[in-house]
C-alpha positions as CSV (number, residue, x, y, z in Angstrom):
1,M,-3.6,-9.2,-118.1
2,N,-5.9,-6.3,-117.7
3,R,-8.1,-8.4,-115.3
4,K,-5.1,-9.2,-113.1
5,L,-4.1,-5.5,-112.9
6,I,-7.7,-4.6,-112.0
7,A,-7.8,-7.2,-109.2
8,F,-4.5,-6.1,-107.8
9,A,-5.6,-2.5,-107.7
10,V,-8.9,-3.4,-106.0
11,A,-6.9,-5.4,-103.3
12,I,-4.6,-2.4,-102.7
13,A,-7.6,0.0,-102.4
14,A,-9.3,-2.4,-99.9
15,C,-6.2,-2.5,-97.7
16,V,-5.8,1.3,-97.8
17,G,-9.5,1.6,-96.8
18,I,-9.2,-0.8,-94.0
19,A,-6.1,1.0,-92.7
20,V,-7.9,4.3,-92.8
21,W,-11.0,2.8,-91.0
22,A,-8.8,1.2,-88.3
23,T,-6.9,4.5,-87.7
24,Q,-10.0,6.6,-87.4
25,A,-11.9,4.1,-85.3
26,G,-9.0,3.6,-82.9
27,G,-8.6,0.1,-83.9
28,A,-4.9,-0.1,-84.2
29,A,-4.8,-3.3,-82.2
30,T,-7.4,-4.8,-84.5
31,L,-5.4,-3.7,-87.6
32,S,-2.3,-5.2,-86.1
33,N,-4.1,-8.5,-85.5
34,M,-5.6,-8.5,-89.1
35,M,-2.1,-7.9,-90.6
36,Q,-0.7,-10.7,-88.5
37,V,-3.5,-13.0,-89.8
38,A,-2.9,-11.8,-93.4
39,G,0.8,-12.6,-92.9
40,F,2.0,-9.0,-93.4
41,S,3.6,-8.7,-89.9
42,E,5.2,-10.9,-87.2
43,P,3.4,-11.4,-83.8
44,K,4.9,-9.4,-80.9
45,A,5.7,-10.7,-77.5
46,P,3.5,-9.2,-74.7
47,L,5.2,-6.6,-72.5
48,P,6.0,-7.7,-68.9
49,I,3.8,-6.4,-66.1
50,K,5.8,-4.4,-63.4
51,K,5.1,-5.5,-59.8
52,E,5.5,-3.2,-56.7
53,T,8.4,-4.4,-54.4
54,K,8.3,-4.1,-50.6
55,P,11.4,-3.4,-48.4
56,A,12.7,-6.5,-46.6
57,P,11.8,-6.5,-42.8
58,R,14.6,-5.7,-40.5
59,T,16.1,-8.5,-38.4
60,V,15.8,-8.1,-34.6
61,R,17.0,-10.1,-31.7
62,V,14.5,-10.7,-28.9
63,V,14.4,-12.2,-25.4
64,M,11.6,-13.4,-23.2
65,P,11.3,-11.6,-19.8
66,E,12.2,-13.7,-16.8
67,A,9.7,-14.0,-14.0
68,L,11.3,-13.3,-10.6
69,A,10.9,-15.6,-7.6
70,G,9.0,-14.7,-4.5
71,T,12.1,-13.6,-2.7
72,T,15.4,-12.0,-3.8
73,I,18.7,-10.9,-2.4
74,L,19.0,-7.2,-1.9
75,T,22.7,-6.2,-1.9
76,L,23.6,-2.8,-0.4
77,S,26.8,-1.0,0.6
78,G,27.2,-0.7,4.4
79,R,29.6,0.9,6.8
80,T,30.4,-0.3,10.3
81,A,30.1,1.9,13.4
82,P,30.5,1.3,17.1
83,A,27.4,0.0,18.9
84,E,27.8,2.8,21.4
85,E,30.0,5.9,21.4
86,A,30.5,8.9,23.7
87,L,32.6,12.1,23.7
88,L,33.9,12.8,27.2
89,S,34.3,16.4,28.2
90,S,35.1,18.2,31.5
91,R,32.5,19.9,33.7
92,A,35.2,21.2,36.0
93,S,37.8,23.9,35.3
94,G,41.4,23.3,36.1
95,I,44.7,21.7,35.0
96,V,44.9,18.1,33.9
97,S,47.1,16.4,36.5
98,E,46.7,12.8,35.2
99,R,45.7,11.1,32.0
100,R,45.5,7.5,32.8
101,V,44.5,6.1,29.4
102,D,45.6,6.4,25.7
103,I,44.2,5.4,22.3
104,G,43.4,1.7,22.1
105,D,43.2,1.1,25.8
106,K,40.2,-1.0,27.0
107,V,38.4,0.4,30.1
108,K,35.5,-0.6,32.3
109,A,32.5,1.5,33.3
110,G,33.5,3.8,36.2
111,D,37.2,3.7,35.6
112,V,39.0,7.1,36.1
113,L,40.4,8.3,32.8
114,V,41.5,11.9,33.5
115,V,42.1,13.7,36.8
116,I,41.7,17.5,36.8
117,E,43.4,19.6,39.6
118,A,41.4,22.5,40.9
119,P,42.6,23.7,44.4
120,E,40.0,26.5,44.5
121,I,37.1,24.0,44.4
122,E,38.6,22.2,47.4
123,Q,38.9,25.4,49.3
124,E,35.3,26.4,48.5
125,L,34.1,23.0,49.7
126,R,35.9,23.3,53.0
127,R,34.4,26.8,53.5
128,A,30.9,25.5,52.7
129,R,31.3,22.6,55.1
130,A,32.4,25.0,57.9
131,A,29.5,27.2,57.2
132,A,27.1,24.3,57.5
133,D,28.6,23.3,60.8
134,Q,28.1,26.9,62.1
135,V,24.4,26.8,61.0
136,R,24.0,23.4,62.6
137,A,25.3,24.8,66.0
138,R,22.9,27.8,65.8
139,L,20.1,25.4,65.2
140,L,20.9,23.4,68.3
141,L,20.9,26.6,70.3
142,A,17.6,27.7,68.8
143,E,16.0,24.3,69.6
144,A,17.2,24.4,73.2
145,T,16.0,28.0,73.7
146,L,12.6,27.1,72.3
147,Q,12.2,24.1,74.6
148,R,13.1,26.2,77.7
149,G,10.6,28.9,76.7
150,E,7.8,26.4,76.2
151,S,8.4,24.9,79.7
152,L,8.3,28.3,81.3
153,V,5.4,29.9,79.5
154,D,2.8,28.0,81.6
155,K,4.3,29.3,84.8
156,G,4.2,32.9,83.5
157,H,8.0,33.4,83.4
158,V,8.1,33.7,79.6
159,S,5.5,35.4,77.4
160,V,3.8,33.6,74.6
161,Q,5.3,36.2,72.1
162,T,8.8,35.3,73.2
163,V,8.1,31.6,72.6
164,D,6.7,32.4,69.1
165,E,9.8,34.4,68.3
166,R,12.1,31.5,69.4
167,R,10.1,29.1,67.3
168,A,10.5,31.3,64.2
169,T,14.3,31.6,64.9
170,M,14.5,27.8,65.0
171,Q,12.7,27.4,61.8
172,T,14.8,30.0,60.1
173,T,18.0,28.3,61.3
174,Q,16.7,25.0,59.9
175,A,16.2,26.6,56.5
176,D,19.7,28.1,56.7
177,L,21.1,24.7,57.4
178,A,19.3,23.1,54.4
179,A,20.8,25.9,52.2
180,A,24.3,25.3,53.6
181,L,24.1,21.6,53.1
182,A,22.9,22.1,49.5
183,E,25.9,24.2,48.8
184,V,28.2,21.5,50.2
185,K,26.5,19.0,48.0
186,R,26.9,21.2,44.9
187,L,30.6,21.6,45.6
188,E,31.0,17.9,46.2
189,E,29.4,17.3,42.8
190,V,31.8,19.8,41.2
191,Q,34.7,18.2,42.9
192,S,33.6,14.8,41.5
193,F,33.8,16.3,38.0
194,Q,37.5,16.6,38.5
195,S,37.7,12.9,37.8
196,V,36.5,12.0,34.2
197,R,35.1,8.4,34.3
198,A,34.2,5.9,31.7
199,P,30.4,5.7,31.2
200,F,30.5,2.1,29.9
201,D,32.9,-0.7,29.0
202,G,34.7,0.3,25.8
203,T,37.9,1.3,24.0
204,I,39.5,4.7,23.9
205,I,39.5,5.6,20.2
206,A,40.6,9.3,20.3
207,R,42.1,11.8,22.8
208,H,42.4,15.6,22.7
209,V,44.1,16.2,26.0
210,E,47.5,15.9,27.5
211,R,48.8,16.3,31.1
212,G,49.2,19.9,32.0
213,D,46.5,21.2,29.6
214,K,44.1,23.7,31.0
215,V,40.4,22.8,30.7
216,S,37.3,24.7,31.4
217,G,33.9,23.4,32.4
218,D,32.2,26.4,30.8
219,A,34.0,26.6,27.5
220,T,34.3,24.3,24.5
221,Q,37.5,22.3,24.5
222,P,39.9,22.2,21.5
223,G,38.4,19.4,19.3
224,G,35.2,19.5,21.3
225,Y,36.1,16.8,23.9
226,L,38.8,15.3,26.0
227,L,38.4,11.6,25.1
228,R,36.3,9.6,22.8
229,I,35.2,6.1,23.9
230,A,33.4,3.4,21.9
231,R,32.0,0.0,22.5
232,L,33.4,-2.2,19.8
233,D,32.4,-5.7,21.0
234,E,29.3,-5.2,18.9
235,L,29.1,-3.1,15.7
236,R,26.3,-1.2,14.0
237,I,26.1,-1.5,10.3
238,L,24.6,1.6,8.5
239,I,22.8,1.0,5.2
240,D,20.7,3.2,2.9
241,V,17.8,1.3,1.5
242,P,16.4,2.5,-1.8
243,Q,12.8,3.6,-1.9
244,S,11.7,0.6,-4.0
245,S,12.8,-1.8,-1.2
246,A,12.0,0.3,1.8
247,L,8.8,-1.5,2.6
248,S,10.5,-4.9,2.5
249,V,13.3,-4.1,5.0
250,K,11.9,-4.6,8.6
251,P,13.5,-4.9,12.0
252,G,14.2,-8.5,13.1
253,A,15.3,-9.8,9.7
254,N,18.7,-11.4,9.4
255,A,21.3,-10.4,6.8
256,K,24.7,-11.5,5.6
257,V,27.7,-9.1,5.6
258,A,30.8,-9.5,3.5
259,F,34.1,-7.5,3.7
260,A,36.7,-7.6,0.9
261,E,39.4,-7.8,3.6
262,L,37.9,-10.9,5.3
263,P,37.0,-14.4,4.0
264,G,33.4,-15.6,4.1
265,T,30.4,-13.8,5.4
266,L,29.1,-12.8,8.8
267,T,25.6,-12.7,10.2
268,A,23.9,-9.4,11.3
269,R,20.4,-8.5,12.4
270,I,18.3,-5.5,11.4
271,V,17.4,-3.7,14.6
272,R,15.9,-0.4,13.5
273,V,14.8,1.6,10.4
274,S,14.4,5.4,10.3
275,G,11.0,5.3,8.6
276,L,11.9,8.4,6.6
277,I,12.8,8.5,2.9
278,D,15.5,11.1,2.3
279,Q,14.4,13.5,-0.4
280,A,17.9,14.1,-1.7
281,S,18.9,10.4,-2.2
282,S,15.5,8.6,-2.2
283,T,16.8,6.2,0.4
284,M,15.9,5.2,4.0
285,R,18.5,4.7,6.7
286,A,18.5,1.3,8.5
287,E,20.8,-0.1,11.1
288,L,22.0,-3.6,11.8
289,L,23.8,-5.1,14.8
290,M,26.7,-7.6,14.4
291,P,28.7,-9.3,17.1
292,N,32.4,-8.4,17.0
293,T,34.2,-10.9,19.2
294,D,37.6,-9.8,20.4
295,N,37.1,-6.5,18.4
296,A,38.4,-8.3,15.3
297,I,36.6,-5.9,12.9
298,P,37.4,-2.2,13.2
299,A,34.6,0.4,13.1
300,G,34.4,2.4,9.9
301,M,35.0,-0.5,7.4
302,N,32.9,-0.6,4.3
303,G,31.3,-3.9,3.2
304,Q,28.4,-5.5,1.3
305,V,25.1,-6.3,3.1
306,M,22.9,-9.0,1.6
307,I,19.2,-9.0,2.8
308,E,16.6,-11.5,1.6
309,V,13.4,-9.5,0.8
310,T,10.0,-10.5,-0.5
311,Q,9.2,-9.3,-4.0
312,A,5.9,-8.1,-5.3
313,A,3.9,-10.3,-7.7
314,G,4.3,-9.7,-11.4
315,L,7.9,-8.5,-11.4
316,V,10.1,-9.6,-14.4
317,S,13.7,-8.9,-15.4
318,V,15.2,-8.1,-18.8
319,P,18.7,-7.1,-19.9
320,T,19.6,-3.5,-19.5
321,N,20.2,-3.0,-23.2
322,T,16.5,-3.4,-23.9
323,L,15.6,0.0,-22.4
324,I,15.2,3.0,-24.5
325,T,14.0,6.6,-23.7
326,R,11.3,8.2,-25.8
327,S,9.7,11.5,-24.9
328,G,11.3,11.4,-21.5
329,R,9.8,8.0,-20.6
330,Q,11.5,4.6,-20.1
331,M,10.3,2.1,-22.7
332,V,11.0,-1.3,-24.2
333,A,10.4,-2.4,-27.8
334,I,8.5,-5.6,-28.4
335,V,7.4,-7.7,-31.3
336,D,3.6,-8.2,-31.4
337,S,1.7,-11.2,-32.6
338,E,1.8,-9.9,-36.3
339,S,5.7,-9.6,-36.2
340,R,5.5,-5.8,-36.0
341,F,7.6,-3.4,-34.0
342,Q,5.8,-1.8,-31.0
343,L,6.8,0.4,-28.0
344,R,5.7,-0.2,-24.4
345,P,6.2,2.2,-21.5
346,V,7.5,0.4,-18.4
347,A,8.0,1.1,-14.7
348,I,11.4,0.2,-13.4
349,D,11.6,-1.4,-9.9
350,R,15.4,-1.5,-9.5
351,D,18.6,-1.8,-11.4
352,L,20.6,-5.0,-11.0
353,G,23.5,-4.0,-13.2
354,E,23.3,-6.2,-16.3
355,K,19.5,-6.6,-15.8
356,V,16.7,-4.4,-14.6
357,V,13.6,-5.4,-12.8
358,I,10.3,-4.2,-14.4
359,A,7.3,-3.6,-12.2
360,S,4.7,-3.1,-14.9
361,G,4.4,-2.7,-18.6
362,I,5.5,-6.2,-19.9
363,T,4.9,-9.8,-19.0
364,V,6.7,-13.1,-19.5
365,A,4.7,-13.6,-22.7
366,D,6.1,-10.5,-24.5
367,R,9.0,-10.7,-26.9
368,V,11.4,-7.9,-26.0
369,I,13.8,-6.5,-28.6
370,L,17.5,-6.2,-27.7
371,S,19.2,-2.9,-28.6
372,P,16.3,-1.6,-30.7
373,N,17.2,0.1,-34.0
374,A,16.5,3.8,-33.8
375,L,15.1,3.7,-37.4
376,L,12.3,1.4,-36.5
377,R,8.9,2.9,-36.0
378,P,5.7,1.5,-34.5
379,N,4.0,-1.1,-36.8
380,D,7.1,-1.7,-38.9
381,A,7.5,-5.3,-39.9
382,V,10.4,-7.1,-38.4
383,E,12.0,-10.6,-38.6
384,V,12.7,-12.2,-35.2
385,V,15.8,-14.0,-34.0
386,T,15.3,-15.4,-30.5
387,T,18.2,-15.0,-28.0
388,P,18.6,-16.8,-24.7
389,L,18.2,-14.4,-21.8
390,K,21.5,-15.2,-20.1
391,S,23.6,-14.7,-23.2
392,A,21.5,-11.6,-24.1
393,A,22.4,-9.8,-21.0
394,A,26.1,-10.1,-21.8
395,K,25.8,-8.7,-25.3
396,P,25.8,-5.1,-26.1
């Protein structure tokens, strides 16, 4: 019995010593393992290892830029104007005795449109003609006197000095006759101004004079003119070409013109360009000519002009909702080869409404993001959903 007690006490002392050694030596894990082997404790399951979780990439819709053909249709707003137009004023002063035309009348070149009555001009013309006749009579006398003197000077009946004086008198009279005839011509011209004539075939489109009105050849008339005439058998079409297409629009090119009030399209031809880019609008004025048979189309109508122009190489188009502005620059967002978000600055050639034409910055190989999320930053991972270009342009 004593031996059993002694053995039990030795075992207890050994366990206590081992526990003290394990604690002091930092061998808690070893002690735990030894106790598990001795059967004094149950084995514990290992603790799970925590893993770092990454945020899921955002989903983006992308489109592929569309390469543009070598030519495209440039559509611009245009306004018709008469091919030729004039404001007719009076160069004679007097009272309007006749107004032979009215608004809408068609006239021929040289037709008398307005007659101005000016009796004082007629009287001045008669007096000038009479004065010319008087000078002409003096000239005849001076010539005859000179001839007689020249025939008598050799016989000594007339001195040489007298002949010279008669010759000077004749020359002076010739000059007086020229001046008198010039005055007659001037008054005849003034008298011709009493009839206001049509400078070309056209239509009267405005009038600012009535019979009995007083007009002056030296003062500005009310409204600035008597009549306004226009040639409407051919119309000019005025367009403003944006700077991006100014170099592509040249004289001689044909264009199509459409009016909302008329069916179909009409043909016009570019005849002149101003060659100047307006600083306020960044556009260049160009003019087209279009036949207007029977004056079917009135001047002043607004329509659409469609011109086929050659495009520069490398142009692509993308939907308008791909554009964003960062730091004052136009940009598009793309997905790179590693499925990461990137920004590209671009140069816009022109706006087509639902699409924009990009001159540089992207190619047909780039994947362009539609309506980029403002929270995305460069190098952020994204998940791509491809969208057809035509349907993408219609989506917000």
